[in-house]
N, C-alpha and C positions, 0 to 999 in steps of 0.2 A: 922421228917426225920433226924435231926441232930443226930450224934452218930452211924449211920449205918456203916460208915467207920472211922477207928481210926485216931487220929491226930498224933500219934507216929508210928514208923515203927520198925519191928523186923527182916525184911529182906530187902536187897537192891540188885537189880540185876545190875551187872556191865558188860558192853559190851566193852571189850578191843579192839575189831575189828569186822567189819562186815564180813570179809573174812572167807571163809571156803574152805578147800582143798577137800571137798566132794561136790557132786551135787545130793543129794538124791531127787528123783522125787516128794516126798510129802512135801518137806521143805516149811515152810510158810515165811521164812525170805527173805526180799529184799536185793539187793546190795551185794550179797555174793562174788563178785569178787573185791570189794574195799579193798585194802590192807593197807589203813591208819590205824593207831592204836592210842589208847588213850594216852594222855600226862600225866605225873605225877601230874600236877596241878589239874586235875580232881579227881584223887585218893586222893590227899591231902585235897581237899575240903570235900569229903565224910568222910574221916577219922576224920577230925576236927569236923564235924557235929555229928558223932557217939559219940565222947567223950563228946561233949557238951550236947547231949541228955541224956547220962548216962545210957542207957538201952542196954542189950546184943543184938547184931544184927548179923544175918547170912549174909555174903557177898558172893553172888552167882555169880561166873564168868561164863558168858553165852554168847550166840549169835555168829553166825558164828562158827568158831573153835578157842576157846581161846588160845590153845597151839600154834597156828600158829604165834603168836607174838614172840615166842622164850623165853627162860628162862631169858635172860638179861633184856628184856623189862618187863617181868612179875615181876621180882624182883623189878624193879623201881616202879611198880604200887603197889606192896605189902608192901614195906618198910614203907610208911606213916601210915599203919594200925598197925605197930608193938607196938606202945605205947598202943593203945586200946586193942590189943590182950593180952598184958601183964597184963592189968587190968581186963581181962575176959569179955571185951565188944565186941570182934570180933571173929567170927568163920568163916573160909573160906570154901567154897564149890565150886566145879566146875562141869560143864557138858561138856563132851568131847567125841569125836568119838574114842579116844585112838589110832589113827593111827600114831601119831607123838611121842608117848611115848618112851623115852629112859632113860638111867641112870640119866641124868641131871634133867629131869622132876620128876623122882622118888625121887631124893634127895630134890628137891624143895618142893614137896608135903609133904614129911616127915618133913622137917624143919619148914614149916608153918602150919602143922597139918591140912591138907586139908581133907574134905570128898569128895569122887569122885564118880560121876555118869557117867556111860558109855552108850552111845546110841548103842543099839544092839537089833535087832528084832527077835532073835532066831537063829537056825542053818542056815548055808549058803544058803540053798535052799529057806528059807523064807526071806532072806535079799537081794533079787535081785534088789530092788529099791535103796539100799544104795551103790552108785557108786561114782567114782571120776569124774573129768571133762572130762576125756577121755572115760567115760562110763564103766570103769572096776570095778568090785566088790571090796569093801574095807573090806569085812568080815574077811578075814585072817589076815589083819593088825590090825584090832580091837581086835581080839582074842589074837594076839601076845602082843598087848599093855596091855590087861587085865592080861596076864600071867606075864609080866614084873612087873606090879603093885603088883600082889600077891607075886611074888618072893621077892619083896622089903619089904614085911611085911605090905603092904597097903591093904585095904579091899574095893575095888570098888563094887558098886551095878549096876545093869542093869536098863536102861530106855528103855522100849520096846513099840514101836508103834504097836497097834493091828488094822489092817485093817479088813474090813468085811470078807476077805478070811481066816483070822486066828482065827476067833471067835470059830471055832470048835476044836482048837488046844491048849486049856488051859493047859491040862495035859502035852502035848508034850513040850510046852514052859517051864513050871515049871521044868520038868525033865531035860531039856537041861541046864537051868541056874543052877540048883542044881548040875548037873554033872560037870559043869565048876568050881564048888567050890565057887560060889557067895553066899553071905549071905542074899541078899535082891534083890527085883525087884520092879520096878514101872511100872504099865501098863497104857499107854496112849491110850485110844480108839481113832482111827483116826477121824479127823474132817475136814471140810472145814474151812480153817483158813488162815489169812494173805494173801499172794499172791497165796496160794495153794487153788484155789476156785472150783476145779472140783472133790474133794475127797468126799467120802460118809461116813457118820456115820453108824456103824453097826445097823441093824434093831433091834427093841426091843427084839424080841424072840431070836435072835442070841446073843445079849448082855447078856440076862438072862442066856442062855446056857453057855456062856463063864464064867460068874461069878459063876454059879453053879459048873462047873468043877473045877475052882480055889478053891472054898471053900471046895469041897469034897476032893481034893488032900491035901489041907492044914490041914484039920481035920484028914486025914489019916497019915500025916507026921508032927506032931505038933512041932517037934524040928528041922525042916529043914528050908529052905529058907523063909524069911519073905516077905510079900506083902504089899507095902505101903498103898494100898486102904483098906486093912483089918485093918491096924493100925489106919487109919482115922475112920473106923467104930468103933474101940475101943474108939476113942475120943468122938464119939457120945454117946456111952454107959456111959462114964464118965462125960458127959455134958460139956466137955471142949470147945465146939464150941460156947457156949452161950456168945459171946463177940463180940465187933465190928470187922469188917473185916480189914485185913491188907490193907494199902494203896498201897502196892506192887510197890514202885518206881523202875523204870528202868532207869539207867544212861547210855546214849550213849557215844561213844568214844569222842565226842566233848563237853560233859557235859550236853547235852539236856536231860530233864527228861520227861518220860511218866509215868502216874499213872494207876493203876487198873489191867493191864495185860502186861507182857513183849511182847506178840505177837502183840501189837499195835504199837510198836516202828518201825519207818521207813515207816509206811503206809501213803498213801496220802488220806486225808479226809478233804478238805477245810472247810466244815461246822463245823468241830471240831478243826480247826487250826492244822491239822495233829496230834492231840492228844498231842501236846506239852504243858507241864505245866510250864516250866521255864528252867533255866540253872544254874547249881551249880557253875559256874565260875562267876555268877552275883549275886546270893543270896543263902543263906544256904538251904539245902534240907528241913530242918524242916519248914522254912518259906514257901517254895513252897507247902509242904503238908498242912500247916496251912490255906492256902487260896484255897484249892482244890475245895471247894463247889462253888467257883465262876466260875469254868470251866463248860462249857455246857455239855460235855459228862459225867462228874462226877455227875452233878445234875440229868441228865437223868438216869444214872446208879442207883443212890439212889432211884429214883422213881420206877425203875424196881425191886429193892431189896424189897422195901416196898410192892409192889404188890405180889411178891413171898411169902413174909412172911404172907400176908393176905389171900392168896388163895391156897397155895400149902401145902398139908399134909406132904410133905417130907422136909419142910424148915429146921428143926433142923438137918437133916442128910446132906443136900446139901448146906445149907447156901447161896443159891442164885447163885451158879455156877460162871462162869467167864465172865468178861466184853467182852473179845475178841470173845467168842463164840456167845454172843448176837449180836455183830456187824456183825460177819461173816454170821450168819444165817438170821438176820432180817434187817441189815443196820441201826439199832438204838440200844440204850442202855436201854430204858424204857420198854422193853418187859419182858416177864416172861420165861416160859419153852422153852428150846431149845431141839433139837434132841439129842445133845451131853449130856446134863444133864440127859435126860431120859436114854440113854444107859449107861453112865458112873457112874451115881449116883443112880437113881431111880431103875433101874434094878438090881443093886448090892444090894440095900436095900431089894428088893423083893426076891432076891435069898437068902439073909440071913434069911428073914422071913420064906421062904419055908424050909430052913434047920432046923429052930428052931420050926417048927410046932409041937405042942403037948408038948413042953417043957414049963412048967409054973413055974419052981422053980429057975432056974439059974438066976444070975444077968443079964447076957446077954439077956436071954429071956424076963425078966421083962422090960428091957430097950426097947426092940423091939416089945413088945406087941402092941403099937399103930400102928406100921407098919404092923403087922400081921392082925390087924383089917381092915386096909385100903386095904389090898391085898386079903382079903378073898372073 
């Protein structure tokens, strides 16, 4: 079982605040009205740990709405990472709803060389669940934020939640994001997750139809918008996923660390000690990760990963899915297939196999022949 989850990290999720100025109906995050923010000491501890580890790390600013802390606080949190960034050890990334973007944020993102993901679920009439606390849509502000970023020479990409009602709109979504001038999109098929426990994962056939439409559009427009999930499929082709999983540390505003899935942060689960793995103000992040196998939920998760590898023909493509999805659907971590991994991973693989049916010469087809055999 040892080695299923890596002892080093290449990404750390930083949660500068739980607060979000939006109140999207499907959001899985708890405590979104808590306006307290991370103190520089937490950022200093992580920056120091990255330098001591000596491996390049993506620092993903996430949770709530990161830009709600303001540029002054964010600069205080970013400055400790500057030495590591100068050494090529740190790359900043942010997930934002873009509604608070102004010139100050554009300058900050440019100065610190951020990659920027913007949550946007398509045209306005498909974004009715993305609202503020007064219940008013935030789509127009998000699009304005995207335009400000693009006018500043920055290149945001879209992060699009796909509920069951949107699975027949793959072409429409891609066309919309392409018309906005975005270069890439990430599609997150909706799931029951975190505190959002009443949502539905798209049915298998609907998911297959969605991925088929996405693949068909992308093959017809090879030089246009990139799709994250297809890039991940390319990683399968290149066998780059045959390595231990990321420990995926998430650092809360008070320094508390959760491992395996950011979506577990802030959840109440007494049997798992609320998924808390430690605190970076008390010990280095590498030390917390180093004893991860002592944590009950990580030990369970590794058992589940072993079972997936032993029983699922799609293991190399999916690599075991996400811990938070297992917990949301089964209440445990030592289970195997979830509805989400079927819709978001297996049906994508099957759609790819369908597209490549009859092609036995290309490198892509050769890599996916095992999937073709499993789906025939």
